[in-house]
C-alpha positions as CSV (number, residue, x, y, z in Angstrom):
1,M,-14.9,5.1,12.5
2,S,-11.9,3.4,11.3
3,F,-11.5,1.6,7.9
4,S,-11.1,-1.9,9.9
5,S,-14.3,-1.1,12.0
6,E,-16.2,-0.4,8.8
7,I,-15.2,-3.7,7.3
8,K,-16.2,-5.3,10.5
9,E,-19.5,-3.8,10.7
10,K,-20.2,-5.2,7.1
11,I,-19.3,-8.6,7.4
12,S,-20.4,-9.3,11.0
13,G,-23.8,-9.3,9.4
14,I,-23.0,-11.9,6.9
15,E,-25.3,-15.1,7.4
16,T,-24.5,-18.5,5.9
17,G,-26.6,-21.7,6.2
18,C,-23.7,-24.0,6.1
19,T,-23.3,-25.5,9.9
20,N,-19.7,-26.2,9.0
21,C,-19.2,-22.4,7.9
22,K,-20.9,-21.1,11.2
23,R,-18.6,-23.4,13.2
24,A,-15.5,-22.3,11.3
25,Q,-16.2,-18.8,11.7
26,L,-17.1,-19.2,15.5
27,L,-14.0,-21.4,16.3
28,A,-11.9,-18.8,14.7
29,M,-13.6,-15.8,16.8
30,I,-13.0,-17.7,19.9
31,R,-9.3,-18.4,19.0
32,Y,-8.8,-14.8,18.2
33,S,-10.7,-12.9,20.9
34,G,-11.7,-15.5,23.3
35,R,-10.1,-16.8,26.7
36,I,-10.9,-19.6,29.1
37,K,-11.3,-18.1,32.6
38,D,-12.8,-19.9,35.5
39,N,-14.5,-22.5,33.5
40,L,-16.2,-20.1,31.4
41,I,-15.3,-19.1,27.8
42,V,-15.5,-14.9,27.4
43,L,-15.2,-13.4,24.0
44,V,-13.9,-9.8,24.1
45,T,-14.4,-7.3,21.2
46,E,-14.4,-3.7,20.8
47,N,-17.1,-3.8,18.3
48,E,-20.8,-4.2,19.0
49,S,-21.4,-5.7,15.7
50,V,-19.0,-8.4,16.2
51,A,-20.3,-9.1,19.7
52,R,-24.0,-9.4,18.1
53,C,-22.5,-11.9,15.5
54,I,-21.1,-14.1,18.4
55,V,-24.2,-14.1,20.0
56,R,-26.0,-15.1,17.0
57,L,-23.5,-17.9,15.9
58,I,-23.8,-19.4,19.5
59,Y,-27.4,-19.5,19.2
60,E,-27.6,-20.9,15.8
61,L,-25.1,-23.7,16.5
62,F,-26.0,-24.6,20.1
63,N,-29.5,-23.1,20.7
64,Y,-27.8,-21.3,23.5
65,E,-28.7,-17.6,24.2
66,T,-26.1,-15.4,25.6
67,A,-25.9,-11.8,26.6
68,I,-23.7,-8.9,25.5
69,E,-22.2,-7.0,28.5
70,Y,-20.4,-3.6,27.9
71,K,-17.7,-2.7,30.1
72,E,-17.5,1.1,30.5
73,K,-14.2,1.3,31.9
74,S,-12.3,-0.5,28.8
75,R,-15.1,0.3,26.5
76,L,-15.2,-3.5,25.3
77,Y,-18.1,-5.9,24.6
78,E,-17.8,-9.2,26.3
79,V,-19.8,-12.4,25.5
80,T,-19.5,-15.2,28.0
81,I,-20.3,-18.9,27.5
82,S,-21.0,-20.6,30.9
83,E,-23.1,-23.9,29.7
84,E,-20.7,-26.6,30.6
85,N,-21.8,-28.9,27.3
86,I,-21.0,-26.2,25.0
87,I,-17.6,-25.4,26.7
88,N,-16.8,-29.0,26.4
89,D,-17.6,-28.9,22.5
90,V,-15.7,-25.6,22.0
91,T,-12.8,-26.9,24.0
92,E,-12.4,-29.8,21.9
93,L,-12.4,-27.6,18.8
94,L,-9.8,-25.7,20.2
95,I,-7.4,-28.3,20.6
96,L,-7.7,-30.1,17.4
97,T,-4.8,-31.2,15.6
98,K,-3.6,-29.9,12.3
99,D,-5.4,-32.6,10.3
100,D,-8.5,-32.7,12.3
101,Y,-8.5,-28.9,12.0
102,M,-9.0,-29.2,8.2
103,E,-11.7,-31.5,8.6
104,I,-14.0,-28.9,9.9
105,M,-13.5,-26.7,6.8
106,P,-14.1,-29.3,4.0
107,R,-15.0,-26.6,1.4
108,I,-13.9,-23.4,0.4
109,C,-16.6,-21.5,1.7
110,C,-15.9,-22.8,5.3
111,R,-12.3,-21.8,5.1
112,D,-13.5,-18.1,3.9
113,S,-15.8,-18.3,6.9
114,Y,-12.7,-19.1,9.2
115,V,-10.5,-16.2,7.9
116,R,-13.6,-14.0,8.3
117,G,-14.1,-15.1,11.8
118,A,-10.3,-14.4,12.4
119,F,-10.6,-11.0,11.2
120,L,-13.5,-10.4,13.3
121,G,-11.8,-11.7,16.3
122,G,-8.3,-10.2,15.9
123,G,-8.0,-8.6,12.6
124,S,-7.1,-4.9,11.4
125,I,-6.4,-3.3,8.2
126,S,-4.8,0.1,7.3
127,D,-6.5,2.9,5.6
128,P,-5.4,2.0,2.0
129,Y,-4.8,5.7,1.3
130,K,-2.0,5.7,3.8
131,S,-0.4,2.3,3.6
132,Y,-1.3,-1.5,2.4
133,H,-1.1,-3.6,5.8
134,L,-3.5,-6.4,6.9
135,E,-2.9,-8.3,10.1
136,F,-4.3,-11.0,12.3
137,D,-3.3,-11.0,15.9
138,A,-3.0,-14.9,16.4
139,R,-1.6,-14.4,19.7
140,Y,0.1,-17.8,19.5
141,E,2.6,-19.3,17.3
142,P,0.8,-22.4,16.2
143,E,-2.2,-20.5,15.3
144,A,-0.3,-18.0,13.5
145,D,1.4,-20.7,11.5
146,R,-2.0,-22.5,10.7
147,L,-3.5,-19.3,9.6
148,C,-0.6,-18.4,7.4
149,E,-0.4,-22.0,6.0
150,L,-4.0,-21.8,5.2
151,L,-3.8,-18.4,3.3
152,N,-0.6,-19.5,1.4
153,S,-2.6,-22.6,0.2
154,I,-5.0,-20.6,-1.4
155,G,-2.2,-18.1,-3.1
156,I,-2.3,-15.3,-0.7
157,S,1.4,-14.3,0.2
158,A,1.1,-14.1,4.2
159,K,4.1,-14.0,6.6
160,V,4.3,-14.3,10.5
161,T,6.0,-12.1,12.9
162,C,6.6,-11.8,16.7
163,R,5.6,-8.4,18.4
164,K,5.7,-8.0,22.1
165,G,5.4,-11.6,22.8
166,R,2.3,-12.0,20.3
167,F,2.5,-13.8,17.1
168,I,1.0,-11.7,14.0
169,V,0.0,-13.0,10.5
170,Y,0.4,-10.0,8.3
171,I,0.0,-9.4,4.5
172,K,1.3,-6.2,2.7
173,E,0.6,-6.6,-1.1
174,Y,-2.4,-4.9,-2.2
175,E,-3.6,-7.4,-4.5
176,A,-3.3,-10.1,-1.7
177,I,-5.3,-7.8,0.8
178,A,-8.1,-7.2,-1.7
179,D,-8.1,-10.9,-2.3
180,V,-8.6,-11.4,1.5
181,L,-11.2,-8.8,1.7
182,G,-13.2,-10.6,-1.1
183,M,-12.9,-13.9,0.9
184,I,-14.3,-12.6,3.9
185,G,-17.2,-11.0,2.2
186,D,-16.6,-7.2,1.7
187,T,-16.1,-7.1,-2.1
188,N,-16.9,-3.4,-2.4
189,A,-13.7,-2.7,0.3
190,A,-11.6,-5.0,-2.2
191,L,-12.7,-3.0,-5.3
192,D,-11.9,0.3,-3.4
193,I,-8.3,-1.3,-2.7
194,Y,-7.9,-1.7,-6.4
195,N,-9.2,1.7,-7.2
196,I,-6.9,3.4,-4.6
197,S,-4.1,1.5,-6.0
198,A,-5.0,2.8,-9.6
199,E,-5.2,6.5,-7.9
200,K,-1.6,6.0,-6.4
201,D,-0.3,4.9,-9.5
202,I,-1.6,7.6,-11.7
203,R,-0.5,10.4,-8.9
204,N,3.0,8.7,-8.9
205,N,3.3,8.9,-12.7
206,I,2.1,12.5,-12.7
207,N,4.6,13.5,-9.9
208,R,7.7,11.4,-11.7
209,Q,6.7,13.2,-14.8
210,M,6.6,16.7,-13.3
211,N,10.1,16.0,-11.5
212,C,11.4,14.9,-14.8
213,E,10.2,18.3,-16.6
214,N,11.4,20.2,-13.9
215,A,14.7,18.5,-14.0
216,N,14.7,19.0,-17.6
217,M,13.7,22.7,-17.4
218,D,16.5,23.3,-14.9
219,K,19.1,21.6,-17.2
220,V,17.8,23.9,-20.1
221,A,18.2,27.0,-17.8
222,D,21.6,26.0,-16.8
223,A,22.6,25.5,-20.3
224,Y,21.3,28.8,-21.6
225,M,22.9,30.5,-18.7
226,K,26.3,29.1,-19.7
227,H,25.6,29.9,-23.3
228,L,25.0,33.5,-22.6
229,A,27.8,34.0,-20.2
230,A,30.0,32.6,-22.9
231,I,28.8,34.9,-25.5
232,E,29.1,37.9,-23.2
233,K,32.6,37.1,-22.4
234,I,33.6,36.8,-25.9
235,K,31.9,40.1,-26.8
236,R,33.7,41.9,-24.2
237,T,37.0,40.6,-24.9
238,I,38.0,39.5,-28.5
239,G,34.5,40.6,-30.1
240,I,31.8,38.4,-31.6
241,D,32.8,39.8,-35.0
242,K,36.1,37.8,-34.8
243,L,34.3,34.4,-34.6
244,P,33.6,32.2,-37.7
245,E,30.2,33.5,-39.3
246,T,28.5,30.2,-38.2
247,L,29.4,31.1,-34.5
248,Q,28.5,34.4,-35.1
249,E,24.9,33.6,-36.3
250,I,24.3,31.0,-33.3
251,A,25.4,33.5,-30.7
252,K,23.1,36.0,-32.3
253,V,20.2,33.6,-32.3
254,R,21.0,32.4,-28.6
255,V,21.0,35.8,-27.3
256,M,17.7,36.7,-29.2
257,Y,16.0,33.6,-28.1
258,P,17.4,32.7,-24.6
259,E,14.8,30.3,-23.6
260,A,14.5,28.5,-26.8
261,S,15.1,24.8,-27.2
262,L,18.0,23.5,-29.4
263,K,15.6,22.3,-32.0
264,Q,14.1,25.9,-32.1
265,L,17.4,27.6,-32.5
266,G,18.3,25.4,-35.2
267,E,15.1,26.2,-37.1
268,K,16.0,30.0,-36.8
269,L,19.1,29.9,-38.6
270,E,19.3,31.2,-42.1
271,E,20.3,27.5,-43.1
272,P,18.6,25.3,-40.5
273,I,20.3,22.5,-38.8
274,G,19.5,19.7,-36.4
275,K,19.8,19.7,-32.5
276,S,23.3,18.1,-32.5
277,G,24.6,20.9,-35.0
278,V,23.3,23.5,-32.8
279,N,24.8,21.9,-29.5
280,H,28.2,21.6,-31.2
281,R,28.4,25.2,-32.3
282,L,27.3,26.4,-28.6
283,N,29.8,24.0,-26.9
284,R,32.3,25.8,-29.4
285,L,31.4,29.2,-28.0
286,I,31.7,27.9,-24.1
287,E,35.1,26.6,-25.3
288,I,36.4,29.7,-26.7
289,A,35.2,31.8,-23.5
290,E,36.9,29.1,-21.4
291,N,40.2,29.7,-23.3
292,I,40.1,33.4,-23.1
293,K,39.5,33.2,-19.5
294,E,42.9,30.9,-19.1
295,K,44.8,33.5,-21.3
296,T,43.5,36.4,-19.1
297,T,44.6,34.4,-16.0
298,T,47.8,33.7,-17.3
299,Q,48.5,37.3,-18.1
């Protein structure tokens, strides 16, 4: 079962005693999963729990019993409303103006119920271990703008895009996605989003640290290879004993401890010095070796 399906299984069973909440949720479910066909309202879903939720809301609001029909070929569940009075009531809701539309959601709980219905009817969410993406298939631009405005009005950053002629409301920030999940009633999934985000941050920090350490190790390896090559060149040409005593000593210590850090090398000298002093002496060895190479090339 997908992450979206699991959430729909959980929230489709949420019941409320508020008639406005039930009305708002059913309205959204009809907007996002319903269609009017041959004077009938047909709601279609791939989730049986969502279909049962539709049946329950219709009965609680209109005292009207409907049945669920499973379509084997399409693997979809259909709920059909054929009662003319109910169809007229629902149709009036579907064509509400923007101001009237807000009147049926007078409280925050009613707006939460509307968002829940929109998710049950046309929502989907990616597995947060893979990506952060929540979307509502609003189908038509007015509804997409309406839902986007509702979400933005309560501080949730949502945007609208058009995909294959259908208008989609989407959210990509994990905190906003967690807020929506909390709104629609799945607080456990909301907490999971935060926990997964924390795990990702920890994993990314570890990877960055390891990459940084590997890069530093590569730099150290490159550096001591240059040091050893320079010392070998000097030894083979002019001889280490021709160098100043300070350079002879650092060359000897570098050869003895090829993988030691600059700090460690400085501590092993007869008169310990700091990293900058060690680095200066080693660079002098490289310069001398390069000059020897230039003279050899000239000859």
